C-alpha positions as CSV (number, residue, x, y, z in Angstrom):
1,M,147.3,105.9,24.1
2,F,144.3,108.0,22.2
3,S,142.8,110.7,24.0
4,I,141.2,114.1,23.5
5,K,141.6,116.6,25.8
6,A,138.4,118.4,26.3
7,Q,136.8,120.4,28.4
8,N,132.6,121.2,29.1
9,I,130.9,124.5,29.9
10,F,131.1,123.6,33.3
11,S,135.0,123.4,33.3
12,T,135.3,120.0,34.4
13,S,137.5,117.7,32.1
14,A,137.1,114.5,30.0
15,D,139.5,112.7,28.4
16,C,138.0,111.9,24.9
17,G,141.2,111.0,23.4
18,K,144.3,112.8,22.4
19,I,146.7,112.9,18.9
20,L,149.7,114.8,18.0
21,C,148.9,116.2,14.2
22,N,151.5,118.3,12.6
23,K,149.9,120.8,9.9
24,R,152.1,123.6,7.9
25,I,150.6,127.0,7.7
26,G,152.7,129.0,5.1
27,D,156.0,128.9,6.4
28,E,155.1,127.7,10.1
29,I,154.7,124.0,11.1
30,V,151.6,124.3,13.4
31,H,151.3,120.9,16.0
32,Y,147.8,120.4,16.8
33,E,147.3,117.5,19.4
34,N,143.3,117.7,18.4
35,L,142.7,117.8,14.8
36,V,138.5,117.6,14.5
37,D,136.5,117.7,11.6
38,L,132.5,118.5,12.5
39,H,130.9,118.8,9.4
40,T,131.0,115.4,6.9
41,H,128.6,113.8,4.9
42,S,128.4,110.2,4.0
43,D,126.5,108.6,1.3
44,H,123.6,108.8,3.6
45,S,123.4,112.5,2.4
46,F,122.1,112.6,-1.5
47,D,125.3,113.9,-2.9
48,G,127.8,112.1,-0.4
49,K,130.1,109.3,-2.3
50,Q,131.2,106.7,0.5
51,S,130.2,105.1,3.5
52,C,130.6,106.1,7.1
53,M,132.8,103.6,7.7
54,L,135.3,104.4,5.0
55,L,135.0,107.9,6.3
56,C,136.1,107.2,10.0
57,E,139.0,104.9,8.2
58,T,140.2,108.0,6.3
59,A,139.7,110.1,9.4
60,V,142.3,107.8,11.1
61,A,144.8,108.0,8.3
62,K,144.8,111.6,8.2
63,G,145.5,111.9,11.8
64,A,142.1,113.2,12.6
65,S,141.1,112.9,16.5
66,C,137.0,113.7,16.2
67,I,134.6,113.7,13.4
68,A,130.9,114.3,13.3
69,I,129.1,112.5,10.5
70,T,126.7,115.0,9.5
71,D,124.7,114.2,7.0
72,H,121.6,116.3,5.0
73,C,118.1,116.0,6.4
74,E,116.6,118.8,3.8
75,I,113.4,119.6,5.8
76,D,111.3,121.3,2.8
77,S,112.7,118.2,0.6
78,K,109.6,117.1,-0.9
79,T,111.1,113.3,-1.8
80,E,113.2,112.3,0.9
81,D,112.0,109.5,3.2
82,F,112.7,110.8,6.6
83,R,112.4,108.2,8.2
84,A,114.2,105.6,6.5
85,L,117.4,108.4,5.9
86,C,118.0,109.4,9.5
87,T,117.4,105.7,10.8
88,N,120.0,104.0,8.5
89,Q,122.4,107.1,8.9
90,Y,121.9,106.7,13.0
91,V,122.5,103.1,13.3
92,E,125.8,103.2,11.1
93,T,127.3,105.9,12.4
94,F,126.5,104.1,16.0
95,E,128.1,101.3,14.9
96,C,131.3,103.7,13.3
97,K,131.3,105.3,17.0
98,R,132.0,101.5,18.8
99,Y,134.1,100.3,16.1
100,F,136.5,103.2,16.3
101,E,136.5,103.9,19.9
102,G,140.4,104.2,21.0
103,Q,141.4,105.2,17.6
104,L,138.9,108.2,16.7
105,L,136.2,109.9,18.4
106,V,132.7,109.8,15.9
107,L,130.0,112.1,16.6
108,Q,126.4,110.9,15.5
109,G,125.5,114.3,13.7
110,I,123.0,115.3,11.3
111,E,123.1,118.7,9.3
112,L,119.3,120.0,9.2
113,G,118.6,122.0,6.0
114,Q,115.8,125.1,6.5
115,A,114.5,123.3,9.7
116,I,112.4,126.4,10.1
117,Y,110.2,126.0,7.3
118,N,108.9,123.0,9.0
119,I,109.9,122.9,12.8
120,P,107.2,120.2,13.8
121,L,109.1,117.7,11.6
122,A,112.5,119.2,12.6
123,N,111.1,118.6,16.4
124,H,109.9,115.2,15.5
125,I,113.4,113.8,14.1
126,L,115.5,115.4,17.0
127,D,113.2,113.6,19.3
128,K,113.7,110.7,17.9
129,F,117.5,110.2,17.5
130,N,119.8,110.9,20.3
131,Y,122.2,112.5,18.2
132,D,125.7,114.3,19.6
133,F,125.8,117.6,17.0
134,V,123.1,119.3,14.8
135,L,124.0,121.6,12.4
136,G,121.6,124.4,11.2
137,S,121.9,125.6,7.6
138,I,119.7,127.3,5.0
139,H,120.7,126.0,1.4
140,N,117.7,127.7,-0.2
141,L,114.8,130.5,-0.1
142,P,111.1,129.0,0.5
143,E,110.0,127.1,-2.6
144,M,113.2,128.1,-4.7
145,E,115.9,126.0,-5.5
146,D,119.5,125.6,-3.7
147,F,121.9,128.6,-4.1
148,F,124.1,126.3,-5.7
149,F,121.9,125.2,-8.7
150,M,121.0,129.1,-9.6
151,D,122.4,131.6,-12.3
152,Y,123.0,134.5,-11.0
153,K,123.4,136.9,-13.8
154,D,119.9,138.0,-13.9
155,K,119.1,137.6,-10.5
156,D,119.2,140.6,-7.8
157,V,121.7,139.2,-5.3
158,Y,120.9,141.6,-3.0
159,D,117.2,140.7,-2.9
160,L,118.3,137.2,-2.4
161,L,120.9,138.0,0.3
162,S,118.5,139.9,2.0
163,R,116.0,137.3,2.4
164,Y,118.8,134.5,3.1
165,F,119.9,136.5,5.8
166,Q,116.6,137.0,7.5
167,K,116.2,133.2,7.3
168,E,119.6,133.0,8.9
169,L,117.8,134.9,11.8
170,E,115.2,133.0,12.1
171,L,117.3,130.4,12.0
172,A,119.4,131.6,14.7
173,K,116.5,132.5,16.8
174,W,115.3,128.6,16.6
175,D,116.6,126.5,19.6
176,G,117.2,123.4,17.8
177,F,120.7,123.2,16.7
178,D,124.1,123.4,18.1
179,S,126.4,125.5,15.3
180,L,124.9,127.3,12.6
181,A,126.7,126.4,9.5
182,H,128.2,127.9,6.7
183,L,126.6,131.5,7.0
184,T,127.7,132.8,4.3
185,Y,126.8,130.0,1.8
186,P,125.5,132.0,-1.3
187,L,128.9,133.5,-1.5
188,R,130.8,130.3,-2.6
189,Y,128.4,130.7,-5.5
190,M,127.8,134.1,-6.5
191,V,131.2,135.3,-5.7
192,G,133.0,132.4,-6.0
193,E,131.7,130.3,-8.8
194,Q,130.2,133.3,-10.4
195,K,131.9,136.3,-10.0
196,I,129.2,138.3,-9.0
197,P,130.7,141.3,-6.6
198,V,128.9,141.7,-3.3
199,D,129.1,144.5,-0.8
200,M,128.7,142.5,2.2
201,T,128.6,145.6,4.1
202,R,124.8,146.2,3.3
203,F,124.1,143.1,5.5
204,D,126.3,144.1,8.6
205,D,123.6,144.8,11.3
206,V,121.4,141.8,10.2
207,I,124.5,139.6,10.7
208,G,125.0,141.6,14.2
209,E,121.4,140.5,15.1
210,I,122.1,136.8,14.2
211,F,125.1,136.7,15.9
212,E,123.8,138.4,19.2
213,T,120.9,135.6,18.9
214,L,123.7,132.8,18.8
215,I,125.4,134.2,21.7
216,K,122.1,134.7,23.8
217,N,121.2,131.0,22.8
218,H,124.7,129.5,23.5
219,K,125.0,128.5,20.0
220,A,127.8,127.9,18.1
221,L,129.3,129.5,14.6
222,E,131.1,127.4,12.3
223,I,134.1,128.0,10.2
224,N,133.3,126.2,7.4
225,T,136.5,125.5,5.3
226,S,135.4,123.9,2.0
227,G,135.7,127.5,0.4
228,I,139.3,127.7,0.7
229,A,139.7,125.1,-2.3
230,M,137.1,126.4,-4.4
231,P,137.0,129.8,-6.4
232,L,135.8,131.9,-3.3
233,G,139.3,131.2,-1.5
234,D,138.0,132.0,1.7
235,T,136.4,130.1,4.9
236,L,132.6,130.6,5.2
237,P,132.1,133.1,7.0
238,G,135.2,134.9,6.5
239,E,138.0,136.2,8.8
240,A,136.0,139.7,9.4
241,Y,132.8,137.8,11.0
242,I,134.7,135.4,12.7
243,Q,136.8,138.4,14.8
244,R,132.9,139.9,15.1
245,F,131.8,137.0,16.6
246,H,134.7,136.6,19.1
247,D,134.6,140.3,19.8
248,M,130.9,140.4,20.5
249,G,131.3,137.6,23.2
250,G,131.1,134.5,21.0
251,Q,132.2,131.4,22.7
252,Y,131.7,128.3,20.7
253,I,133.1,128.0,17.5
254,T,132.9,124.7,15.9
255,V,135.5,123.6,12.5
256,G,134.2,121.9,9.8
257,S,135.4,120.7,6.0
258,D,132.0,120.0,4.5
259,A,133.6,116.7,2.9
260,H,131.3,115.0,0.7
261,V,134.4,112.4,-0.6
262,P,137.1,110.8,1.9
263,E,139.8,112.5,0.5
264,K,138.3,115.9,1.3
265,L,137.9,115.2,4.8
266,C,139.7,117.5,6.9
267,G,140.1,119.6,4.1
268,N,141.8,122.6,5.3
269,V,140.4,122.3,8.8
270,D,144.0,122.8,9.8
271,K,143.7,126.4,8.6
272,G,140.5,126.9,10.1
273,M,141.3,126.1,13.5
274,A,144.4,128.4,13.2
275,L,142.0,131.1,11.8
276,A,140.3,130.8,15.0
277,K,143.1,131.1,17.4
278,K,144.1,134.1,15.2
279,C,140.7,135.5,15.9
280,G,140.7,135.3,20.0
281,F,139.5,131.7,20.1
282,D,141.8,129.3,22.5
283,Y,139.1,126.1,22.1
284,V,137.3,124.9,19.1
285,T,133.9,122.7,20.1
286,I,133.0,119.3,19.9
287,F,129.5,118.2,21.1
288,N,128.7,115.1,23.2
289,R,124.7,114.3,23.3
290,R,124.3,118.0,22.3
291,E,126.3,119.4,25.5
292,P,129.4,121.5,24.2
293,M,132.7,120.4,25.1
294,L,135.9,123.0,24.6
295,V,139.1,121.2,23.1
296,P,142.4,123.6,23.4
297,I,143.7,124.6,19.7
298,A,147.4,123.5,20.9
């Protein structure tokens, strides 16, 4: 019998399915009844490689109990056909939701990039599609390339990061998303790929404002596990920020691999769940039609 034990914010329980997953963390074997991955990409993302169906098949094979398919929708893109992109992805994820019922809880999601750069368009997309889950993210500053593509050796990284976190704060104040994705995204490339040292204490105040805003607006913070297997070697954001979010009163944490290919699905999500537990969270959060559901880390 497949069931996730979930609890919504009103403390009523719901059976969405449950599966036992054994994961080794160092020398300790951690038994997860609920292994969830709320940040994945299919070939409906410009950088995704495989179909939604194959993602779901891989999730079942890996023992996941729930995934959200959160394809990119870069609001400031000048080339994307948003109507076709979102419609095709929504239809396919709906088919997966029905096909895998009883084996895997499939959440229909989207990663809205740079939503605050065109809020009317972002709101139009959210009004048109009845998503389960919306990630909010910033991949680039206005009229600039993605942090992924930048060469930082001749850049003022502190100026870039200062502007980036101000945009993250603006995004946090917008009410259109459910979880704030990869808060420290630029570090994946500045620190990880290009080995630029960064003193993150300079941004303690603005990150504190971001957390206060998320908490006030009842939003989740994502533990993005993609950086663990990359040169950065850490989650986005790292442990100190997860702990701070908890200590400030944060209630909702989502965990996602940011997988763009099936073999990376659920990558280090077990470590992300263990980190959430270490920082004081007894639950990770999934979403059903934008309503948060608390899933025990057990």
